[in-house]
LOBA-983657 format. One record per residue (C-alpha): residue number from 1; y, z, x. Coordinates in nm, 3 decimals. Layout:
REM LOBA-983657
{atom NUM; {Y; Z; X}}
...
//
This chain:
REM LOBA-983657
{atom 1; {2.580; 8.032; 9.963}}
{atom 2; {2.654; 7.672; 9.871}}
{atom 3; {2.904; 7.657; 10.158}}
{atom 4; {2.631; 7.752; 10.412}}
{atom 5; {2.389; 7.490; 10.276}}
{atom 6; {2.658; 7.224; 10.310}}
{atom 7; {2.712; 7.323; 10.670}}
{atom 8; {2.343; 7.280; 10.746}}
{atom 9; {2.339; 6.940; 10.583}}
{atom 10; {2.631; 6.841; 10.797}}
{atom 11; {2.439; 6.922; 11.107}}
{atom 12; {2.150; 6.700; 11.000}}
{atom 13; {2.330; 6.411; 10.835}}
{atom 14; {2.605; 6.170; 10.946}}
{atom 15; {2.951; 6.334; 10.920}}
{atom 16; {3.096; 6.003; 10.804}}
{atom 17; {2.876; 6.000; 10.503}}
{atom 18; {3.105; 5.892; 10.222}}
{atom 19; {2.911; 6.084; 9.960}}
{atom 20; {2.951; 6.409; 10.155}}
{atom 21; {3.323; 6.352; 10.202}}
{atom 22; {3.371; 6.277; 9.834}}
{atom 23; {3.172; 6.589; 9.748}}
{atom 24; {3.402; 6.806; 9.961}}
{atom 25; {3.705; 6.642; 9.810}}
{atom 26; {3.576; 6.719; 9.465}}
{atom 27; {3.493; 7.079; 9.559}}
{atom 28; {3.841; 7.130; 9.709}}
{atom 29; {4.000; 6.990; 9.394}}
{atom 30; {3.786; 7.218; 9.178}}
{atom 31; {3.888; 7.521; 9.385}}
{atom 32; {4.254; 7.424; 9.352}}
{atom 33; {4.229; 7.382; 8.975}}
{atom 34; {4.049; 7.716; 8.954}}
{atom 35; {4.348; 7.865; 9.147}}
{atom 36; {4.120; 7.962; 9.431}}
{atom 37; {4.379; 7.835; 9.675}}
{atom 38; {4.230; 8.005; 9.980}}
{atom 39; {3.897; 7.826; 9.918}}
{atom 40; {4.079; 7.498; 9.861}}
{atom 41; {4.262; 7.536; 10.196}}
{atom 42; {3.931; 7.599; 10.375}}
{atom 43; {3.773; 7.294; 10.217}}
{atom 44; {4.065; 7.062; 10.292}}
{atom 45; {4.079; 7.183; 10.652}}
{atom 46; {3.700; 7.126; 10.685}}
{atom 47; {3.751; 6.769; 10.572}}
{atom 48; {4.028; 6.719; 10.831}}
{atom 49; {3.889; 6.913; 11.126}}
{atom 50; {3.512; 6.876; 11.090}}
{atom 51; {3.472; 6.553; 10.898}}
{atom 52; {3.769; 6.384; 11.067}}
{atom 53; {3.922; 6.278; 10.739}}
{atom 54; {4.292; 6.193; 10.800}}
{atom 55; {4.422; 6.094; 10.459}}
{atom 56; {4.777; 6.141; 10.331}}
{atom 57; {4.646; 6.278; 9.999}}
{atom 58; {4.456; 6.555; 10.180}}
{atom 59; {4.771; 6.655; 10.372}}
{atom 60; {4.966; 6.663; 10.045}}
{atom 61; {4.698; 6.867; 9.862}}
{atom 62; {4.670; 7.105; 10.158}}
{atom 63; {5.047; 7.156; 10.138}}
{atom 64; {5.016; 7.233; 9.765}}
{atom 65; {4.741; 7.492; 9.835}}
{atom 66; {4.945; 7.664; 10.106}}
{atom 67; {5.254; 7.662; 9.883}}
{atom 68; {5.060; 7.830; 9.602}}
{atom 69; {4.943; 8.095; 9.847}}
{atom 70; {5.305; 8.162; 9.948}}
{atom 71; {5.253; 8.038; 10.304}}
{atom 72; {5.564; 7.817; 10.315}}
{atom 73; {5.548; 7.765; 10.691}}
{atom 74; {5.199; 7.602; 10.673}}
{atom 75; {5.302; 7.419; 10.355}}
{atom 76; {5.600; 7.265; 10.535}}
{atom 77; {5.374; 7.140; 10.814}}
{atom 78; {5.138; 6.973; 10.568}}
{atom 79; {5.420; 6.820; 10.359}}
{atom 80; {5.598; 6.686; 10.670}}
{atom 81; {5.274; 6.515; 10.766}}
{atom 82; {5.251; 6.366; 10.417}}
{atom 83; {5.606; 6.224; 10.439}}
{atom 84; {5.474; 5.983; 10.703}}
{atom 85; {5.264; 5.813; 10.439}}
{atom 86; {5.321; 5.450; 10.349}}
{atom 87; {5.251; 5.540; 9.987}}
{atom 88; {5.595; 5.566; 9.820}}
{atom 89; {5.478; 5.792; 9.539}}
{atom 90; {5.300; 6.034; 9.772}}
{atom 91; {5.590; 6.029; 10.017}}
{atom 92; {5.839; 6.102; 9.738}}
{atom 93; {5.632; 6.400; 9.620}}
{atom 94; {5.612; 6.541; 9.976}}
{atom 95; {5.991; 6.522; 10.016}}
{atom 96; {6.038; 6.674; 9.671}}
{atom 97; {5.817; 6.971; 9.763}}
{atom 98; {6.009; 7.023; 10.084}}
{atom 99; {6.325; 7.029; 9.871}}
{atom 100; {6.171; 7.288; 9.638}}
{atom 101; {6.081; 7.513; 9.934}}
{atom 102; {6.433; 7.486; 10.076}}
{atom 103; {6.577; 7.569; 9.734}}
{atom 104; {6.356; 7.882; 9.717}}
{atom 105; {6.491; 7.983; 10.057}}
{atom 106; {6.847; 7.933; 9.919}}
{atom 107; {6.914; 7.655; 10.167}}
{atom 108; {7.067; 7.430; 9.904}}
{atom 109; {7.223; 7.181; 10.142}}
{atom 110; {6.886; 7.113; 10.306}}
{atom 111; {6.715; 7.105; 9.968}}
{atom 112; {6.961; 6.844; 9.842}}
{atom 113; {6.891; 6.626; 10.149}}
{atom 114; {6.511; 6.640; 10.091}}
{atom 115; {6.549; 6.561; 9.721}}
{atom 116; {6.778; 6.271; 9.801}}
{atom 117; {6.508; 6.135; 10.037}}
{atom 118; {6.251; 6.185; 9.761}}
{atom 119; {6.454; 5.976; 9.514}}
{atom 120; {6.514; 5.712; 9.779}}
{atom 121; {6.138; 5.687; 9.842}}
{atom 122; {6.064; 5.657; 9.470}}
{atom 123; {6.364; 5.607; 9.236}}
{atom 124; {6.127; 5.651; 8.941}}
{atom 125; {6.053; 6.016; 9.038}}
{atom 126; {6.224; 6.184; 8.742}}
{atom 127; {6.121; 6.534; 8.856}}
{atom 128; {6.295; 6.479; 9.188}}
{atom 129; {6.606; 6.359; 9.004}}
{atom 130; {6.603; 6.668; 8.784}}
{atom 131; {6.565; 6.897; 9.085}}
{atom 132; {6.842; 6.705; 9.263}}
{atom 133; {7.089; 6.757; 8.976}}
{atom 134; {6.985; 7.122; 8.946}}
{atom 135; {7.043; 7.192; 9.315}}
{atom 136; {7.372; 7.001; 9.304}}
{atom 137; {7.485; 7.213; 9.010}}
{atom 138; {7.384; 7.532; 9.191}}
{atom 139; {7.579; 7.423; 9.497}}
{atom 140; {7.888; 7.359; 9.282}}
{atom 141; {7.850; 7.698; 9.114}}
{atom 142; {7.813; 7.864; 9.451}}
{atom 143; {8.117; 7.680; 9.578}}
{atom 144; {8.314; 7.785; 9.271}}
{atom 145; {8.198; 8.142; 9.321}}
{atom 146; {8.296; 8.130; 9.686}}
{atom 147; {8.636; 7.986; 9.593}}
{atom 148; {8.676; 8.258; 9.331}}
{atom 149; {8.581; 8.528; 9.579}}
{atom 150; {8.812; 8.377; 9.839}}
{atom 151; {9.091; 8.371; 9.583}}
{atom 152; {9.022; 8.731; 9.483}}
{atom 153; {9.008; 8.834; 9.846}}
{atom 154; {9.336; 8.655; 9.906}}
{atom 155; {9.493; 8.818; 9.601}}
{atom 156; {9.359; 9.156; 9.709}}
{atom 157; {9.502; 9.099; 10.054}}
{atom 158; {9.835; 8.994; 9.906}}
{atom 159; {9.833; 9.296; 9.676}}
{atom 160; {9.753; 9.516; 9.973}}
{atom 161; {10.032; 9.359; 10.175}}
{atom 162; {10.271; 9.393; 9.878}}
{atom 163; {10.173; 9.758; 9.842}}
{atom 164; {10.223; 9.812; 10.213}}
{atom 165; {10.562; 9.637; 10.195}}
{atom 166; {10.656; 9.852; 9.897}}
{atom 167; {10.550; 10.169; 10.074}}
{atom 168; {10.734; 10.062; 10.388}}
{atom 169; {11.045; 9.987; 10.181}}
{atom 170; {11.019; 10.325; 10.010}}
{atom 171; {10.975; 10.495; 10.346}}
{atom 172; {11.276; 10.304; 10.478}}
{atom 173; {11.487; 10.400; 10.176}}
{atom 174; {11.376; 10.761; 10.202}}
{atom 175; {11.463; 10.761; 10.571}}
{atom 176; {11.803; 10.607; 10.498}}
{atom 177; {11.863; 10.863; 10.220}}
{atom 178; {11.764; 11.138; 10.460}}
{atom 179; {11.997; 11.005; 10.728}}
{atom 180; {12.278; 10.964; 10.471}}
{atom 181; {12.227; 11.323; 10.357}}
{atom 182; {12.223; 11.445; 10.716}}
{atom 183; {12.542; 11.252; 10.788}}
{atom 184; {12.696; 11.389; 10.470}}
{atom 185; {12.600; 11.743; 10.568}}
{atom 186; {12.738; 11.686; 10.917}}
{atom 187; {13.061; 11.547; 10.773}}
{atom 188; {13.090; 11.841; 10.536}}
{atom 189; {13.025; 12.080; 10.821}}
{atom 190; {13.280; 11.898; 11.035}}
{atom 191; {13.532; 11.904; 10.748}}
{atom 192; {13.466; 12.273; 10.700}}
{atom 193; {13.518; 12.337; 11.071}}
{atom 194; {13.836; 12.128; 11.067}}
{atom 195; {13.958; 12.317; 10.762}}
{atom 196; {13.887; 12.646; 10.934}}
{atom 197; {14.068; 12.524; 11.244}}
{atom 198; {14.362; 12.415; 11.029}}
{atom 199; {14.367; 12.752; 10.855}}
{atom 200; {14.347; 12.928; 11.188}}
{atom 201; {14.623; 12.709; 11.325}}
{atom 202; {14.826; 12.773; 11.011}}
{atom 203; {14.773; 13.147; 11.040}}
{atom 204; {14.858; 13.130; 11.408}}
{atom 205; {15.168; 12.924; 11.335}}
{atom 206; {15.272; 13.160; 11.058}}
{atom 207; {15.214; 13.454; 11.293}}
{atom 208; {15.414; 13.279; 11.563}}
{atom 209; {15.693; 13.213; 11.314}}
{atom 210; {15.691; 13.575; 11.200}}
{atom 211; {15.689; 13.688; 11.561}}
{atom 212; {15.974; 13.447; 11.636}}
{atom 213; {16.163; 13.574; 11.330}}
{atom 214; {16.112; 13.928; 11.448}}
{atom 215; {16.233; 13.830; 11.794}}
{atom 216; {16.532; 13.652; 11.640}}
{atom 217; {16.607; 13.956; 11.423}}
{atom 218; {16.576; 14.183; 11.724}}
{atom 219; {16.796; 13.952; 11.931}}
{atom 220; {17.048; 13.934; 11.650}}
{atom 221; {17.051; 14.314; 11.626}}
{atom 222; {17.097; 14.339; 11.999}}
{atom 223; {17.383; 14.088; 11.982}}
{atom 224; {17.538; 14.284; 11.697}}
{atom 225; {17.495; 14.607; 11.893}}
{atom 226; {17.657; 14.448; 12.195}}
{atom 227; {17.938; 14.317; 11.977}}
{atom 228; {17.980; 14.661; 11.824}}
{atom 229; {17.988; 14.820; 12.167}}
{atom 230; {18.247; 14.570; 12.277}}
{atom 231; {18.455; 14.644; 11.967}}
{atom 232; {18.425; 15.013; 12.031}}
{atom 233; {18.516; 14.958; 12.393}}
{atom 234; {18.819; 14.761; 12.290}}
{atom 235; {18.918; 15.025; 12.043}}
{atom 236; {18.862; 15.282; 12.312}}
{atom 237; {19.080; 15.091; 12.554}}
{atom 238; {19.358; 15.064; 12.299}}
{atom 239; {19.334; 15.424; 12.190}}
{atom 240; {19.291; 15.575; 12.534}}
{atom 241; {19.660; 15.580; 12.594}}
{atom 242; {19.754; 15.741; 12.265}}
{atom 243; {19.465; 15.979; 12.290}}
{atom 244; {19.565; 16.094; 12.631}}
{atom 245; {19.911; 16.157; 12.501}}
{atom 246; {19.778; 16.361; 12.211}}
{atom 247; {19.545; 16.554; 12.439}}
{atom 248; {19.836; 16.641; 12.663}}
{atom 249; {20.025; 16.776; 12.366}}
{atom 250; {19.715; 16.978; 12.253}}
{atom 251; {19.667; 17.114; 12.603}}
{atom 252; {19.303; 16.973; 12.627}}
{atom 253; {19.166; 16.865; 12.963}}
{atom 254; {19.059; 16.498; 13.005}}
{atom 255; {18.695; 16.596; 13.076}}
{atom 256; {18.659; 16.788; 12.755}}
{atom 257; {18.832; 16.519; 12.563}}
{atom 258; {18.587; 16.261; 12.710}}
{atom 259; {18.289; 16.462; 12.586}}
{atom 260; {18.432; 16.484; 12.237}}
{atom 261; {18.499; 16.111; 12.231}}
{atom 262; {18.146; 16.028; 12.353}}
{atom 263; {17.992; 16.239; 12.079}}
{atom 264; {18.206; 16.080; 11.813}}
{atom 265; {18.127; 15.730; 11.940}}
{atom 266; {17.751; 15.790; 11.944}}
{atom 267; {17.760; 15.922; 11.590}}
{atom 268; {17.946; 15.617; 11.471}}
{atom 269; {17.703; 15.377; 11.640}}
{atom 270; {17.397; 15.546; 11.488}}
{atom 271; {17.551; 15.535; 11.144}}
{atom 272; {17.631; 15.164; 11.170}}
{atom 273; {17.278; 15.073; 11.294}}
{atom 274; {17.117; 15.265; 11.009}}
{atom 275; {17.323; 15.073; 10.759}}
{atom 276; {17.228; 14.735; 10.912}}
{atom 277; {16.851; 14.810; 10.912}}
{atom 278; {16.861; 14.902; 10.548}}
{atom 279; {17.029; 14.571; 10.462}}
{atom 280; {16.779; 14.355; 10.665}}
{atom 281; {16.453; 14.520; 10.542}}
{atom 282; {16.240; 14.294; 10.314}}
{atom 283; {16.223; 14.414; 9.961}}
{atom 284; {15.883; 14.490; 9.800}}
{atom 285; {15.768; 14.184; 9.598}}
{atom 286; {15.616; 14.410; 9.328}}
{atom 287; {15.950; 14.591; 9.276}}
{atom 288; {16.280; 14.466; 9.138}}
{atom 289; {16.573; 14.396; 9.371}}
{atom 290; {16.784; 14.678; 9.231}}
//
């Protein structure tokens, strides 16, 4: 209700009335102290827009009211306007508040720049110095944390690479072992085949030798038979004359005598061959030689 009455008075009286302006300033301050920040904003804006009051202190207080409401965008606008002030103390506070807002938004680099400007405007601003050191410490902690995380990431990456190298080495060794085993199996198989071939060749050679021995034995028997036949023929040639003489005495015809001689000769040859085969037969290994 009081706000409406003041509006009516404004319409009647001079807007540059100092008493009215001071009254609004006082009301805005009271609203701010009572934490009625929305009312304080309205009162400060009325002073600026309707009463044409353009004072650095009003811009600063308006920024405080917006900041308390959580409207940082409007607060920034008011504080930036206040930084244009020729009043060093007021200018330092405006920069400090901008630094506080940037810190809340976790923009520490920007916050540090605002706080540095605040200290430059008023080196006696101990609050700005405190905030400056605090933000600087936070930046160092963040940098240390980033370095730590980078180091951990690097170590994790190195561990991962080491693990991959180890697995690759194990795979390589396993592959080499597998290839060695395959080569070993192939060599064993090849050796086995070669051994079988050697055994087969040995058996074949032994069979060939036995066959050759048999052929030699048969050839030797044939040679002996031929020799025996020649001996018999010689004996026959030598005895033919005496035999013919005897046959003439015994009154036996030559034809009949020839038949008798042939039968006797065949019997002798068979007897001799039987005796030779008995002497050349291999004796049983499981039996004695006698």
